[in-house]
N, C-alpha and C positions, 0 to 999 in steps of 0.2 A: 183437360190438357194439363202434358207435362212438357218443360221447354227452360232454355236458360235463360237465366236471368243474369241483365249484364248491369251494373250499379255505378254510376257515377256517386265520384268521392268527388266531396267538394270542397273538402277544407284546402286552405294554401292556393286556391288559387284565386286569379283577377277579375273580376265582375265587370265584365265585356259592354255591359248596357249604351246604347248611347243613340241612339232612336232608329239606328240601321232599319234598312228592309230583312235585313238576314242576321236576326241578331242571336244572344244564345237559346232562349226561349224557343223560337225556329229552328235549330237547332234541334236539339231534342224534341220537338214536336215533332222534326222528317224523322228522326230516329225511327221514336216509340210507333209512329203513327201510319208510317208509309215505308215501301217500301226501295226509293230512289236510290240509285246512285245517285242523280243528277236532277237537282230543282232547279229551276228557272221562280222568280217572280213574277213573269208575268207572259206569257208564250203569244203568237200571233192567233187569231182565229175564223178562218176562212173555210166555206165549203169546198169541201172537196181534196182539201189539202192540207197537211200533217209538221206544222211549225214545232214539235213538241220538245224539250229539253233532251231528251231522251234519244235525238237524232245525232247529237256532240257524239257520242261514242257505242255507235253502230255500222263503224266503218264504211262508211258509206260518202263520198264528198257531194252527191249528189243528193242527199239531205238536209236539211239544215235547220237549228235553232234560229227563231224570229220571233221579235217584238215589234209592235206600234208603240209602248209608252212611252211616251218624248224621243222617241227617234232611237230609245235605246240608253240614252245618260240616264245615269242613277240606276236602272237594274241590274240584276246579279244573278248568281248561281252559286249554286250548295254543291258539293258534288264528294261523296263521302268512299274517294279514294285517294291513293294518292302514289308517288315514286320520287325518285330523286332529280328526276326533268319531269317539266311538264312541256307539250308540245299540241302548238293551238293553227288550225288554218281558220285564219279570217276570213271574212265576208262567206257570199253565195258560193258552194264551189262545184255549183252545174254548171256554168257556160260562163267567160267573161263577162258577155253581158250583162249576167243576170250579179254581176259582181261590183261592177259599175253603177248600176242602175240601183241598187239598193246601199243604204247605213253602212260602214265596218269600223269597228270597234279602233278605236284609237291608243286613247291609254287606260289601265289597269291596273286597279287595286287589288293587292293580293291580300288576305290573312291565311294564315295555315292556324287551324286551333287545338288543342290535344287534350283529349278526357281523359281522364285516368277509371278505369271497368276491373270489375270483381266477375267471375263469370263463375256463377252457381251452378249447380247440377242438383237435378231435385227440385227445383220448386213445383210450385202448379195452381195456377190461377183459371180464375171461370173462361176468360175470353184470351186468348191470347195474341202475342199482335202479331205484326207483317211477316218480321226479320225472327220470329221464336226467340225476342233477348229484349229487353226494356235499359232505357236509361231512364233510373231514380234515384234520388237523393237520401241514402243512408241516416241524414241527419237528421230528417223531419223537418227541413227547411227548404221554403217554395220557392229560392233564389235558386234558380242555376247558375253555375259558376263555370264556365270554360277557362284555361289556359292561352294566352295566346302566345306563339312562337315564332312566327316570322309574320313581318306586314311591312309589304313596299311595294310601288308605283313601278312598270316597266309599259314601255309603247307599242303596238303591235307596229310591223312595218306594213304599208299598204301595196301589197302585192298578190296577184293572183295565183293559187296554192302554195302561195311561202309557208314553208313551216317553219313559227315561229316557235323558239324554245327557250325555256326559262330554267334556268337552275334553281333547287331550293336547297338552301345551306343551310343546311341541318343533318345532324349526325342521329339515324333516326332510331337505329340499334339504341346509341349513346342514353338517348333522353328518354325511350322506355325502361330502361335498365332503372335509370333515375329516379324517372318517376315511381316508379313502380316500389322502390326503393321507397323514398320519400312516405308515399301514400299507405306503405303496411307500417310504419313507426307511425301514424297520423291514427288511422285505425288501431291499433295498441291502446294508442295513446285517450283515446274516446270511448274506447269499447266497444268498438263495432266490429272488431274481430269474432269476438263473440256471440255479437249480437246473427251476422251473418255466415258464420262461417262454422262445423262441428261437425261434429261424424254424419250427422244425415243431411250435411250439405258441403260436399266437396268444392271446394272452388279452386280457380287461379287465378294470377297478378296477369293485368293486362291494360295498354293503353288502347287506346283511338286517335285517329286523327280528322279532319274536314277542311277542304279547302275551298276559302268564298272568295268568288271572283267578282268584283262592283267595275259598271262602266264609268269611266270619270268622264269621256270624251269620245267624241266620233271622227272621222272620214263621212264627210256629206255623199249620198248618193245621187247621182245625176236627174235620177225623176223621183224613186218612191222614199220615204221616210221609214220604213221597215230595218231593224241594224237585224243582219242578219251573221250566222257563225256555223262554218262549217262541222270541224272536229274537234275533241281533246284529248290528249291521251297522254299517257307517262312511262317513262324506261329507266330503267336501273342504270349504278353506275357503269356496271360492266356493260352497257348497252352504247354507252352514247360520254362523251369525255363531261368537263365539267365549268365548261365557260357558256356562259352568256352572251352568245354569240347569234 
């Protein structure tokens, strides 16, 4: 199978291990082994009901991601899509009654990671990954390193069908350009360019982003200890202003 190999360049990045449920090893595993746009550390399983994290990006308010683990506290999401403004509809969106009966997110920790990639055409492997791409370490080091570019906490409003909006204070275009230039220099210094780039393997430089959200506290439901969240989506600067209101 012929496909594009996406190479995670690790030099000069910050090691982000610390015992989190979604660490850099998990991020790389999710990219290499799954085709998820969004993944959750846990999902509620009940016969006849679907509480998958994929419900967060289906443009429907009557479907939710739900978890019963610790009432939701400490559970998290990895989202492989980003934009200048993140929008969240908290709680169960099917009805006000279900919104009140189930737990809702109060405080969220947000981490935005950036990883450097080289997309190389022409590579061949025996079994291609789900994305027809791989995050691998060209330095032959087993320790994955990813750059943490944004870390902050914010509180969601406890209002039915309210759109919580958070502006990501990062210049994606500038960051991508600076990171690509820095990693190009690193590849040349360490001889990585010659190893992966040549006449038979034309490629180009880019960076990728993954957003990690961790629930730090909740609004308690009146009946159930299940944490529900309805929707997450992203807007560009042109679509929305720049304040976190």
